[in-house]
C-alpha positions, 0 to 999 in steps of 0.5 A: 755920475761921481761928485768930489766927496764920492771920489775922495772916498775912492781914493782914499780907500786906495791910499793904503798899502794893504786895500790897494795890494787886495785891490790889485789882486782882485783885478786879476781876478776877474769877474768871480774875485777870491774868498776872503781867506785866499785874499788875506793869505795872498796879500799876507794879512790876518782875516780880521785886519782884511776884513776891515781894509774889503769894507772899505773898499766896498763902502768906496764902490770898488769891490762887491761881496757875495755869499758863496755857502760858508765863504764870503767872495770879492770880487772888483767893482768894475763899474765903480772904478771906471766911474771913478777914473770917468771923473778924474778924467772928465776935464782932460786935455781941455775937455777933448778926453778922448785924447786922454781915454786910449792911455787909460784902456791900453793895458799896461805891461804885468806889475812886479809881484808884491812882497806878501805873495800873490 
């Protein structure tokens, strides 16, 4: 169960252009994720800047990191996002969250590519 402080940390992590772009990229990539170099190239930022942003997303529980030889792969922490969405929606529709849940679970139309090139 998420508390308000954790929700604020997760939302703050997403409230930045590059972090939101990284998060959305990793959502599309699925459970395998991507290595940091590929993420930096797709988002169009330096490795140093990316490292900072990935750490913020990881600290917020929204991405995970795993070492694979010389590389670090980052992937969506699906449970972290599910917990955040549950927290945000728990009081939906006067306590009848089942009314809203189909809206959350339904896949949306593809989003236009980010100007950073992914």
